[in-house]
Structure formats: C-alpha cells, structure tokens
Backbone bond lengths (Angstrom), bond angles and torsions (degrees), N, CA, C in turn:
res aa  C-N    CA-C-N  psi(-1)  N-CA   C-N-CA  omega(-1)  CA-C   N-CA-C  phi
1 M - - - 1.468 - - 1.531 109.32 -
2 D 1.322 115.74 130.17 1.458 121.19 176.29 1.526 109.06 -65.99
3 K 1.316 117.30 140.73 1.462 121.46 -178.47 1.524 113.00 -83.11
4 A 1.321 117.20 1.40 1.467 121.59 178.13 1.523 109.57 -133.00
5 I 1.323 115.04 157.28 1.466 122.20 178.05 1.526 108.03 -118.56
6 E 1.326 116.31 132.98 1.464 118.88 176.02 1.525 109.91 -80.57
7 L 1.318 115.33 129.50 1.453 121.74 177.49 1.518 110.10 -85.16
8 S 1.317 116.62 163.87 1.468 120.67 -175.73 1.521 112.62 -66.62
9 D 1.334 117.96 -17.43 1.469 120.26 178.84 1.527 112.41 -92.38
10 G 1.346 116.93 3.18 1.458 121.09 177.61 1.511 115.06 98.13
11 H 1.321 118.03 -16.76 1.460 120.73 175.25 1.525 109.13 -76.38
12 V 1.328 116.44 164.87 1.461 120.43 178.35 1.522 109.92 -123.34
13 I 1.332 115.92 147.15 1.451 122.54 179.55 1.524 109.22 -124.76
14 P 1.322 118.13 136.92 1.468 118.93 175.60 1.529 111.14 -59.47
15 R 1.311 116.84 144.12 1.469 120.45 177.32 1.533 110.59 -69.38
16 L 1.326 116.80 -32.23 1.456 122.07 -175.80 1.516 110.24 -119.14
17 G 1.319 116.87 130.11 1.456 121.32 177.65 1.511 110.92 -141.55
18 V 1.319 115.12 -167.42 1.458 122.59 179.70 1.522 108.77 -126.72
19 G 1.336 116.31 130.60 1.449 121.45 174.09 1.523 110.19 -95.96
20 V 1.342 116.37 151.28 1.466 119.73 -177.86 1.528 112.48 -116.78
21 W 1.322 117.20 16.79 1.461 121.35 176.68 1.533 110.43 -58.83
22 Q 1.324 116.28 136.91 1.467 124.67 175.92 1.531 114.01 66.64
23 I 1.313 117.83 15.06 1.457 120.21 172.83 1.529 107.75 -95.74
24 P 1.331 119.00 124.08 1.469 120.43 179.38 1.525 111.38 -56.52
25 D 1.325 115.79 144.79 1.462 119.93 -176.20 1.523 111.62 -55.67
26 E 1.331 116.58 -38.92 1.464 119.40 -177.49 1.526 112.86 -68.65
27 D 1.325 117.42 -18.20 1.469 121.34 178.50 1.525 112.76 -99.45
28 T 1.327 116.11 -14.63 1.462 120.02 -171.28 1.521 112.84 -66.33
29 A 1.327 117.36 -39.32 1.466 119.79 -178.53 1.524 110.55 -58.25
30 G 1.327 116.88 -45.70 1.463 120.35 -179.23 1.510 112.79 -64.78
31 V 1.351 116.43 -40.54 1.464 120.37 179.78 1.524 110.53 -65.71
32 V 1.336 116.19 -47.07 1.464 120.53 -177.85 1.528 110.76 -64.81
33 S 1.326 116.64 -45.34 1.460 120.20 179.39 1.524 111.11 -61.08
34 S 1.333 116.49 -44.55 1.467 120.23 179.41 1.518 111.31 -63.70
35 A 1.343 116.73 -41.70 1.465 120.54 -180.00 1.522 111.23 -62.63
36 I 1.321 116.06 -44.07 1.464 119.33 -179.35 1.524 110.44 -65.98
37 K 1.325 116.87 -42.33 1.461 120.23 178.38 1.530 111.31 -63.65
38 A 1.345 115.85 -28.64 1.470 120.42 178.85 1.522 112.30 -80.36
39 G 1.338 116.95 -5.70 1.463 119.79 175.54 1.510 116.08 117.68
40 Y 1.329 118.11 -8.61 1.460 119.61 177.24 1.528 110.12 -68.69
41 R 1.326 115.04 144.80 1.464 119.73 178.46 1.530 112.85 -125.08
42 L 1.326 116.92 -13.53 1.469 121.74 177.76 1.531 109.03 -105.01
43 I 1.335 116.09 120.86 1.457 122.15 176.21 1.524 107.39 -119.76
44 D 1.335 116.14 121.69 1.462 121.53 -176.32 1.524 110.41 -107.74
45 G 1.330 115.92 115.29 1.458 121.54 178.92 1.512 111.69 -127.64
46 A 1.321 115.29 -173.01 1.463 121.83 178.80 1.522 108.77 -167.38
47 F 1.312 115.92 152.22 1.460 120.63 177.48 1.516 111.70 -54.91
48 I 1.341 116.81 -45.72 1.466 120.76 -172.35 1.524 111.64 -67.29
49 Y 1.320 118.46 -16.59 1.456 120.04 178.64 1.531 111.79 -70.93
50 G 1.328 116.45 -18.34 1.457 120.69 175.73 1.515 114.61 71.97
51 N 1.329 117.71 20.38 1.466 119.93 -176.88 1.524 113.54 -136.54
52 E 1.329 116.04 27.53 1.464 118.70 179.05 1.532 111.39 -65.51
53 V 1.325 117.39 -33.98 1.466 119.75 177.59 1.528 109.72 -62.40
54 G 1.324 116.07 -47.59 1.457 120.01 178.11 1.515 112.32 -62.77
55 M 1.330 116.33 -37.77 1.456 120.33 178.25 1.528 110.09 -60.47
56 G 1.329 116.05 -45.06 1.462 120.37 178.98 1.516 112.80 -63.25
57 K 1.336 116.11 -40.27 1.463 119.47 177.24 1.523 111.02 -62.82
58 G 1.329 115.99 -38.99 1.456 119.79 178.60 1.518 112.30 -64.10
59 V 1.325 116.01 -40.61 1.462 120.72 176.59 1.525 109.83 -59.88
60 E 1.330 115.72 -45.70 1.466 120.19 -179.10 1.529 111.17 -65.73
61 Q 1.321 116.67 -43.03 1.465 120.66 -176.90 1.524 113.02 -70.43
62 S 1.317 116.76 -20.24 1.467 119.75 -177.48 1.519 112.72 -66.28
63 G 1.329 116.23 -27.92 1.447 120.56 -178.35 1.517 114.58 77.17
64 V 1.339 116.63 3.40 1.465 121.02 179.85 1.523 109.37 -88.34
65 D 1.297 116.37 139.14 1.470 121.62 -179.09 1.521 111.07 -57.70
66 R 1.317 116.87 135.44 1.467 122.26 -178.55 1.518 111.58 -54.05
67 G 1.313 118.10 -37.37 1.451 121.42 -177.12 1.515 114.23 -64.54
68 E 1.339 117.31 -16.72 1.459 120.92 178.97 1.524 112.38 -88.00
69 L 1.334 116.88 -8.89 1.460 121.00 -173.02 1.523 111.81 -103.52
70 F 1.331 114.99 156.13 1.459 122.41 176.60 1.524 106.59 -125.04
71 I 1.336 115.98 108.31 1.459 122.17 -173.72 1.528 109.72 -110.63
72 T 1.324 115.67 126.14 1.468 122.57 179.92 1.520 110.52 -113.13
73 S 1.331 116.45 140.17 1.463 120.94 166.04 1.526 108.18 -138.23
74 K 1.334 115.21 177.05 1.464 119.67 -172.31 1.522 110.99 -140.96
75 V 1.331 114.95 148.31 1.469 122.46 176.04 1.524 107.90 -87.79
76 W 1.325 116.24 121.94 1.456 120.94 -176.74 1.531 111.71 -78.63
77 N 1.331 115.33 166.12 1.463 123.03 -174.62 1.524 112.91 -57.74
78 S 1.328 117.14 -40.14 1.468 120.45 -177.89 1.517 112.30 -72.94
79 E 1.339 116.93 -11.02 1.473 121.23 179.74 1.528 111.76 -101.15
80 Q 1.340 117.09 12.82 1.463 119.21 -179.29 1.524 110.72 -71.21
81 G 1.347 115.13 154.63 1.454 122.34 -172.65 1.518 108.81 109.23
82 Y 1.325 118.10 155.74 1.465 120.69 -172.35 1.529 112.49 -62.01
83 D 1.328 117.16 -59.13 1.467 120.30 -175.58 1.527 111.25 -63.31
84 E 1.317 115.80 -41.75 1.461 120.38 -178.21 1.534 110.84 -63.61
85 A 1.331 116.70 -41.33 1.464 120.38 -178.64 1.528 111.61 -70.08
86 R 1.330 116.81 -38.31 1.464 118.74 176.29 1.529 110.63 -59.64
87 K 1.333 115.63 -42.96 1.468 119.87 178.65 1.522 110.81 -67.65
88 A 1.341 116.97 -36.36 1.456 120.24 179.59 1.528 111.37 -61.25
89 V 1.325 116.87 -40.49 1.460 120.79 177.87 1.528 110.01 -64.01
90 E 1.314 116.18 -46.43 1.471 120.38 179.06 1.525 111.18 -60.12
91 D 1.329 116.36 -42.55 1.461 120.50 -179.17 1.527 111.73 -66.21
92 S 1.331 116.66 -39.34 1.463 119.39 177.87 1.525 110.73 -64.02
93 L 1.317 116.86 -42.55 1.465 120.24 177.96 1.525 110.88 -60.34
94 E 1.313 116.02 -41.26 1.465 119.80 -179.64 1.530 110.98 -66.55
95 R 1.342 116.18 -43.78 1.462 119.03 -179.07 1.526 111.74 -64.96
96 I 1.327 116.42 -42.79 1.463 120.15 -178.13 1.528 111.06 -76.90
97 G 1.328 116.01 -25.39 1.452 120.32 -179.80 1.514 113.29 82.56
98 L 1.334 116.11 38.66 1.459 121.81 -177.46 1.524 111.13 -120.04
99 D 1.323 115.50 157.86 1.464 121.13 174.32 1.521 111.44 -85.87
100 Y 1.330 116.41 -23.04 1.460 120.16 -179.46 1.520 109.26 -155.64
101 L 1.313 115.58 156.24 1.463 122.80 169.29 1.522 108.10 -100.29
102 D 1.311 116.76 144.37 1.462 119.35 174.21 1.522 110.60 -73.99
103 L 1.332 116.41 -32.41 1.462 120.82 -179.11 1.518 108.70 -150.34
104 C 1.325 116.12 134.06 1.458 121.31 172.25 1.522 108.12 -126.31
105 L 1.325 115.57 134.41 1.458 122.27 -176.79 1.525 110.72 -118.16
106 I 1.326 116.72 150.67 1.464 121.64 162.77 1.522 105.37 -79.33
107 H 1.334 117.69 120.92 1.455 120.96 -168.88 1.530 112.93 -66.55
108 W 1.320 117.99 -44.27 1.470 124.05 177.78 1.519 108.49 -143.67
109 P 1.323 117.99 148.21 1.476 118.92 -179.94 1.523 113.36 -68.02
110 C 1.345 117.56 -35.69 1.479 120.36 -177.49 1.528 109.81 47.74
111 A 1.318 115.58 60.53 1.468 121.07 -169.14 1.519 113.60 -59.86
112 T 1.326 118.16 -33.70 1.463 118.61 -177.69 1.525 112.21 -70.25
113 K 1.323 117.58 -21.15 1.470 120.74 173.77 1.524 111.09 -71.78
114 N 1.343 114.99 -26.95 1.464 122.04 177.95 1.532 112.05 56.87
115 Q 1.323 116.00 42.50 1.465 120.21 179.95 1.528 112.82 -122.67
116 Y 1.320 116.68 0.89 1.461 116.96 -172.97 1.533 113.57 -70.18
117 V 1.331 117.90 -23.21 1.466 118.68 176.46 1.530 110.26 -70.30
118 E 1.339 116.58 -44.02 1.461 119.65 177.78 1.526 110.94 -66.31
119 T 1.315 116.14 -35.26 1.458 119.72 175.79 1.524 110.14 -63.32
120 W 1.322 115.83 -40.44 1.469 120.48 177.01 1.524 110.99 -63.48
121 R 1.313 117.29 -40.34 1.478 120.11 177.09 1.538 110.19 -61.06
122 A 1.325 116.12 -36.40 1.463 119.52 178.60 1.528 110.69 -64.71
123 L 1.327 117.08 -40.74 1.459 119.68 178.62 1.525 111.08 -67.95
124 I 1.316 117.07 -36.54 1.474 120.62 176.49 1.528 109.96 -58.75
125 D 1.325 116.41 -45.14 1.463 120.25 -179.37 1.529 111.76 -71.75
126 A 1.334 117.04 -34.19 1.461 119.64 175.62 1.526 110.33 -63.03
127 Q 1.322 115.72 -36.27 1.460 120.07 176.49 1.525 110.64 -67.18
128 K 1.326 116.83 -43.92 1.468 120.40 178.40 1.516 111.88 -60.68
129 D 1.331 116.03 -33.34 1.465 121.12 -177.86 1.531 112.79 -85.17
130 G 1.322 117.14 -1.47 1.455 120.59 176.36 1.516 115.29 85.03
131 Q 1.322 117.36 6.72 1.466 119.66 177.78 1.528 111.66 -76.67
132 V 1.319 115.84 -24.29 1.458 122.55 -177.52 1.526 108.08 -137.96
133 R 1.320 116.99 137.57 1.458 119.59 179.38 1.527 112.14 -87.84
134 S 1.321 116.62 -40.80 1.464 120.70 178.81 1.519 108.54 -131.52
135 I 1.325 116.01 150.79 1.465 120.22 -179.17 1.523 110.00 -129.95
136 G 1.321 114.68 144.31 1.456 119.83 -177.93 1.513 111.00 -155.67
137 V 1.312 115.35 -163.07 1.460 121.08 -175.49 1.526 109.16 -138.86
138 S 1.320 114.93 170.92 1.450 121.44 177.70 1.517 108.45 -140.22
139 N 1.322 116.12 134.57 1.465 121.95 176.86 1.535 113.51 65.30
140 F 1.327 117.41 27.68 1.459 121.14 178.44 1.522 110.36 -88.99
141 D 1.323 116.07 136.87 1.459 122.84 173.82 1.530 109.30 -88.71
142 P 1.344 118.61 169.14 1.463 120.47 -177.72 1.529 114.27 -55.51
143 D 1.343 117.62 -38.93 1.463 118.19 -179.13 1.521 111.79 -67.92
144 H 1.346 117.07 -34.37 1.464 119.88 175.80 1.529 110.35 -65.31
145 L 1.328 116.13 -43.89 1.463 120.57 179.09 1.522 110.99 -60.26
146 D 1.327 115.96 -48.07 1.460 119.32 -176.86 1.521 111.99 -63.87
147 R 1.326 116.59 -33.51 1.460 118.40 -179.30 1.527 111.53 -68.87
148 I 1.343 117.74 -46.97 1.469 117.33 -178.13 1.521 111.42 -68.94
149 I 1.334 116.92 -34.25 1.462 119.65 177.44 1.529 109.79 -68.68
150 G 1.333 116.23 -44.00 1.452 120.62 -177.98 1.514 113.46 -65.51
151 E 1.341 117.09 -36.16 1.469 120.23 -175.95 1.523 113.61 -88.20
152 T 1.337 117.45 -16.98 1.472 118.84 -178.39 1.524 113.16 -122.37
153 G 1.332 117.20 -20.10 1.456 120.39 -176.43 1.518 113.75 75.74
154 V 1.336 116.75 6.62 1.465 120.87 -177.76 1.523 109.81 -110.67
155 L 1.316 114.95 128.46 1.459 122.56 -175.26 1.526 110.63 -90.42
156 P 1.323 119.10 130.92 1.476 119.55 169.63 1.525 108.93 -65.21
157 V 1.320 116.79 139.03 1.463 118.56 -179.78 1.518 111.43 -80.99
158 L 1.354 116.65 -20.03 1.464 120.47 -172.19 1.521 109.50 -152.51
159 N 1.315 116.27 145.29 1.462 122.66 173.24 1.524 107.23 -126.80
160 Q 1.312 116.31 112.15 1.465 121.46 -179.23 1.526 108.56 -87.38
161 I 1.317 116.36 117.55 1.462 121.91 -175.43 1.523 109.67 -132.60
162 E 1.329 116.28 160.39 1.455 119.09 176.12 1.532 109.18 -73.92
163 V 1.331 115.40 122.92 1.468 121.58 175.61 1.522 107.93 -140.59
164 N 1.318 116.49 132.01 1.458 122.68 174.61 1.532 107.13 -164.59
165 P 1.321 119.59 175.46 1.465 119.02 -175.32 1.522 115.13 -59.88
166 R 1.319 118.72 -24.57 1.463 119.82 177.38 1.524 112.17 -90.70
167 L 1.337 117.55 -6.90 1.459 122.48 177.13 1.530 107.31 -142.85
168 V 1.318 114.80 80.82 1.464 120.77 -169.68 1.531 112.69 -72.56
169 Q 1.338 116.83 -29.44 1.473 121.51 174.97 1.533 113.06 59.10
170 T 1.325 116.65 40.09 1.468 120.21 -179.05 1.519 111.98 -57.11
171 A 1.315 117.35 -46.66 1.465 120.98 -176.78 1.528 111.01 -66.42
172 M 1.331 118.02 -43.75 1.460 120.49 -177.83 1.518 111.23 -68.36
173 R 1.318 116.68 -38.45 1.461 118.80 176.92 1.529 110.92 -64.53
174 A 1.316 116.46 -36.22 1.465 120.17 177.00 1.529 110.91 -66.43
175 E 1.334 116.49 -38.38 1.470 120.30 177.14 1.527 110.16 -63.28
176 N 1.322 117.41 -42.35 1.460 119.86 176.54 1.522 110.95 -61.19
177 A 1.324 115.98 -48.21 1.467 120.27 -177.60 1.526 111.53 -61.34
178 K 1.326 116.51 -37.47 1.464 121.07 179.39 1.519 111.45 -60.44
179 R 1.326 116.10 -29.22 1.465 121.71 -179.75 1.526 112.64 -99.08
180 N 1.337 116.89 9.93 1.465 122.43 -178.91 1.524 111.44 62.46
181 I 1.328 115.91 37.63 1.460 122.98 179.15 1.529 108.26 -109.96
182 V 1.309 116.97 128.96 1.467 121.16 177.89 1.525 109.66 -71.58
183 S 1.320 116.53 136.22 1.461 121.59 171.96 1.527 108.57 -91.24
184 Q 1.324 115.04 130.41 1.462 120.34 175.14 1.524 107.85 -122.83
185 A 1.324 116.87 133.60 1.456 121.21 -173.88 1.520 112.09 -95.20
186 W 1.355 114.77 123.66 1.461 117.29 165.99 1.532 108.22 -98.63
187 T 1.326 115.55 153.92 1.468 122.58 -169.39 1.538 109.74 49.24
188 P 1.344 117.40 51.41 1.472 119.64 -175.53 1.523 114.00 -65.79
189 L 1.330 117.01 -22.09 1.465 119.98 178.77 1.522 111.90 -94.00
190 G 1.342 117.04 1.87 1.462 120.75 173.87 1.515 114.17 59.94
191 Q 1.347 115.82 34.41 1.467 121.08 -178.76 1.529 111.74 54.67
192 L 1.322 114.86 33.05 1.473 124.30 173.90 1.528 113.66 68.63
193 A 1.339 117.38 10.82 1.472 120.82 -173.13 1.529 113.37 -65.52
194 S 1.335 117.77 -23.52 1.465 120.36 -177.62 1.527 113.38 -101.64
195 F 1.312 117.11 1.20 1.468 119.85 -173.08 1.527 112.85 -59.15
196 D 1.332 117.11 -35.48 1.459 120.39 -177.23 1.526 113.79 -92.98
197 A 1.326 117.34 3.30 1.463 120.24 179.25 1.528 109.87 -60.77
198 P 1.333 118.17 136.08 1.467 120.27 -178.77 1.531 113.47 -53.24
199 A 1.328 117.03 -37.59 1.465 119.44 -179.48 1.522 111.04 -63.55
200 I 1.322 116.85 -42.13 1.465 121.19 178.73 1.528 110.19 -67.23
201 Q 1.334 115.82 -46.22 1.465 119.75 -177.49 1.528 111.73 -62.63
202 A 1.325 116.88 -37.50 1.469 120.06 179.22 1.526 111.19 -62.91
203 I 1.319 116.06 -41.65 1.467 120.36 179.17 1.524 110.09 -67.44
204 C 1.332 116.31 -43.19 1.468 120.79 178.61 1.523 111.17 -58.36
205 N 1.318 115.78 -45.41 1.460 119.96 -178.49 1.522 111.97 -65.32
206 R 1.316 116.15 -38.23 1.466 119.84 -179.51 1.523 111.81 -69.19
207 L 1.322 116.15 -40.54 1.464 120.93 -173.98 1.522 113.69 -95.38
208 G 1.327 117.18 -12.26 1.461 119.41 -176.05 1.513 112.19 68.71
209 R 1.324 115.91 38.16 1.468 121.96 -178.36 1.523 110.30 -121.25
210 S 1.328 115.73 161.72 1.459 120.52 178.28 1.528 109.69 -82.07
211 P 1.349 117.61 160.17 1.464 119.42 175.57 1.528 112.76 -56.92
212 A 1.329 116.98 -39.14 1.468 119.73 179.47 1.520 110.79 -62.31
213 Q 1.326 117.14 -43.94 1.459 120.43 -179.85 1.525 111.47 -62.83
214 V 1.319 116.48 -42.26 1.462 120.57 -179.90 1.522 110.96 -64.24
215 I 1.327 116.78 -45.07 1.470 120.08 -178.11 1.521 111.01 -68.36
216 L 1.321 117.72 -40.50 1.462 119.99 178.27 1.523 110.65 -64.41
217 R 1.328 116.75 -38.40 1.465 119.99 177.47 1.529 110.41 -65.52
218 W 1.315 116.94 -37.90 1.477 121.64 176.29 1.524 110.11 -57.38
219 H 1.332 116.47 -43.94 1.467 120.14 176.91 1.531 110.94 -59.94
220 L 1.319 115.52 -51.23 1.459 119.29 -174.48 1.524 111.83 -60.25
221 Q 1.328 116.75 -39.79 1.470 119.52 -178.29 1.528 112.33 -71.02
222 Q 1.323 116.84 -12.23 1.471 120.65 173.27 1.525 111.44 -94.01
223 G 1.324 116.74 2.06 1.458 120.38 179.83 1.509 113.93 82.61
224 V 1.334 116.83 15.35 1.455 121.70 -177.97 1.523 109.79 -94.99
225 S 1.339 116.63 135.31 1.455 121.74 171.94 1.526 108.30 -80.76
226 V 1.341 117.07 146.53 1.467 119.75 -175.45 1.520 111.23 -130.94
227 I 1.341 115.74 146.54 1.466 121.22 -179.13 1.531 109.95 -134.37
228 P 1.338 117.72 64.20 1.465 119.21 179.22 1.528 110.87 -63.76
229 R 1.322 115.22 152.32 1.464 121.30 178.94 1.523 109.53 -109.50
230 S 1.328 115.57 136.32 1.461 120.98 170.96 1.518 108.22 -156.31
231 T 1.321 115.79 143.50 1.461 120.45 175.29 1.522 110.96 -102.20
232 D 1.319 116.74 1.46 1.456 122.80 -176.82 1.530 109.76 -101.34
233 L 1.324 116.39 121.21 1.463 119.91 -175.28 1.520 112.14 -61.19
234 S 1.320 117.55 -37.62 1.465 119.34 -179.43 1.521 110.98 -64.94
235 R 1.338 116.80 -37.73 1.474 119.64 177.55 1.529 110.61 -71.25
236 L 1.334 116.88 -38.38 1.458 119.39 176.36 1.528 110.53 -57.22
237 K 1.303 115.50 -43.53 1.471 119.60 179.39 1.526 110.91 -68.38
238 Q 1.335 116.40 -41.89 1.460 120.47 179.83 1.527 111.02 -62.08
239 N 1.325 116.44 -39.80 1.466 120.27 179.93 1.524 112.26 -64.19
240 Q 1.323 117.36 -20.32 1.467 120.90 178.09 1.526 112.45 -80.68
241 E 1.313 116.64 -19.02 1.464 120.46 -172.25 1.528 110.95 -86.30
242 I 1.323 114.65 60.92 1.464 120.43 -175.02 1.535 112.27 -129.17
243 W 1.329 114.87 12.70 1.460 118.54 -175.48 1.526 113.16 -99.40
244 D 1.331 116.85 -9.89 1.467 119.80 -172.73 1.524 113.31 -109.21
245 F 1.326 116.77 19.08 1.464 119.66 173.20 1.520 108.47 -146.27
246 E 1.321 116.23 166.78 1.464 120.66 -177.21 1.524 109.32 -140.52
247 L 1.309 115.14 139.01 1.457 121.01 175.50 1.528 109.35 -82.57
248 T 1.321 116.39 144.62 1.458 120.21 175.55 1.527 109.39 -77.21
249 E 1.321 115.53 167.43 1.459 119.78 176.21 1.532 110.04 -61.28
250 K 1.308 116.76 -36.82 1.459 120.71 177.20 1.523 111.21 -62.93
251 D 1.335 116.78 -40.33 1.465 121.12 175.94 1.522 110.92 -61.02
252 M 1.319 115.33 -46.29 1.468 120.73 -177.72 1.522 110.67 -60.08
253 V 1.332 116.03 -44.55 1.467 120.88 179.81 1.516 110.63 -64.70
254 A 1.332 116.67 -40.98 1.468 120.61 -178.14 1.523 111.62 -64.18
255 I 1.325 116.65 -39.47 1.471 119.67 178.69 1.520 110.39 -69.98
256 S 1.314 116.59 -43.03 1.472 119.97 179.90 1.524 111.69 -64.51
257 A 1.323 116.33 -26.38 1.470 120.23 179.75 1.523 112.49 -70.30
258 L 1.322 117.36 -9.17 1.467 121.47 176.51 1.528 111.88 -78.10
259 D 1.320 116.39 -4.40 1.470 121.59 -178.03 1.530 111.66 -57.62
260 E 1.321 115.88 125.20 1.459 122.05 176.04 1.523 111.75 -121.43
261 G 1.334 116.12 -0.16 1.459 119.21 -175.53 1.516 112.84 67.41
262 V 1.338 116.16 24.24 1.469 121.48 -176.69 1.520 109.34 -96.44
263 R 1.322 115.94 125.33 1.461 121.34 179.80 1.526 111.44 -92.91
264 C 1.332 115.41 143.85 1.469 120.67 167.85 1.524 109.82 -84.85
265 G 1.324 116.13 -31.40 1.459 121.87 -178.30 1.510 111.65 -111.65
266 P 1.335 116.70 -172.07 1.467 121.28 -177.34 1.522 112.83 -70.87
267 D 1.321 114.84 161.23 1.460 122.34 172.75 1.530 107.72 -79.83
268 P 1.340 118.72 122.78 1.467 120.67 -179.08 1.526 114.06 -56.82
269 A 1.323 116.57 -27.29 1.469 119.60 -179.05 1.525 111.48 -70.75
270 E 1.336 117.23 -16.74 1.456 120.66 -173.88 1.521 113.77 -118.64
271 F 1.325 117.92 -17.47 1.465 120.28 -170.29 1.524 111.92 -78.45
272 E 1.315 117.07 122.66 1.470 122.39 -177.28 1.532 112.30 -133.99
273 D 1.314 119.10 9.75 1.471 120.67 -173.13 1.527 111.55 -57.32
274 E 1.320 113.16 144.25 1.461 120.21 176.29 1.527 110.20 -87.88
C-alpha cells in the first residue's frame, strides 16, 4: 500500500498523520517536533484548536525541510464569508509562520449561516494566490458538496469527517468517492470506545497488534486517510507500525459490524457554534 494518496488537483497527502486537537499550545511544539522526527509528515491543525503558534514552532524545531511536510489548517465558523475567510487564511499563516498551507479546509458548513459558498470562493482565491496548495472541506454532507461544486465549478480535494468503528460512515464515504473526494477520518480511534470489543480483541490477539494499530489499519484498507492524536511519543511510534500487516476481509467486516451510528462529535447538520 502506498503511504500517500493522490488528490484530484495532483498534489499528494500522506495517508497517516497527526492531529493536534485538544493539545495545549505550550505542549504542541514538542508533540509536533517529536512526531515529525519520528517520521510523520502530515500535521493537521485548525485555528479553533488555539495552538497554531505551537504547531509552527514544532515544525521549525523538527529540522525537517518545509517541502517534505504537509500542513493543514481550517477556517472556523466565525470566520465564514469571503473577506473573513481570506483574513483567516492570512492569520493562520502568520501564526504558524508559513508562506503557504498544503491544505485548508472549511471546518463546518454551518448551513443556516448560508456563507459556506462565499467561504469556498475565498479558499479558491487563496489557492490562486499561492497561500494554499489544496483546498477542501470538513463535515460536509452531499448537499453541501454539490452546492459548492455547482456554484463554483471547483471540487474539494478532501472531506474530513468523523469515521471510526462505531461510526463507519459507509454512505458518506461513498458519496465522497463518487465525487473523487478523499475521505479523511477525524477521531479515527473513536475515543477508544471500541478497543475492548470482542471483534477487535480477537484480531489483536491473532496478529499481536494493539487495538489502535488494528483500527488504523482498518481505515487505511478502506482508502481513508487518518489523523489520530497522541501526546505520547511511544504511542505516536506505535501508530506508525501499521504498514507491515494486513487485515483479512473477514476482519474488515467484523470491525465494520461494530457500527452503531454513534458520534463522538456533533452532527454536521446541526452544528453552528461560533
């Protein structure tokens, strides 16, 4: 399995990365630097996480050439609208200390605000101006995707959605694939809720792998990019050790059968927080 996925715009994104959600800013530099030194190249952040400064320091402290890294940030709900989103991109670049983002996403559609199309236009122009290399969305449903594509003619390269064994998202992932949009999973380990499931434990025992490794491998074999979060270097390294084994079709079905439609996060159709 290739360790990167080609996006529809020709750029490539690592299948496995590290998310920095809920990591305090003062700790983020150390986590990001350690992750990059351990071999990670995809770092997923966002303005609302409050740690873009730390993320940038970690990138700098890693000593790895910027061109080898893939850095993501996101436009928050309160920054929706054309002018606001353009400024949000500029502000994120300044906080992180970068000349460009590899990927910028609209964090949530916030459909009742009815500004996500203008926000998308802002990302299109940010891409044209070289501030962003690839543009995408997060937590978008099919109708949101069709509207921005229909009104601008520009396809998001990626849709970051919640996916884990208790929320398999088969239909939404199929909708993304139908539009040539990569699915990327946030909370891919489902806050550890499935770790003790008999199906997971049976696979772990047979393969001599941890629940996290098994679940992350399940994601990868479905073509999903993953961005698990950990502040522990040993776990960061362990999460990388998923390229030298393969789940059987029976394993894949057993894990997917844990689907309960239970979300760890908000429902995109309802979430409007500023």
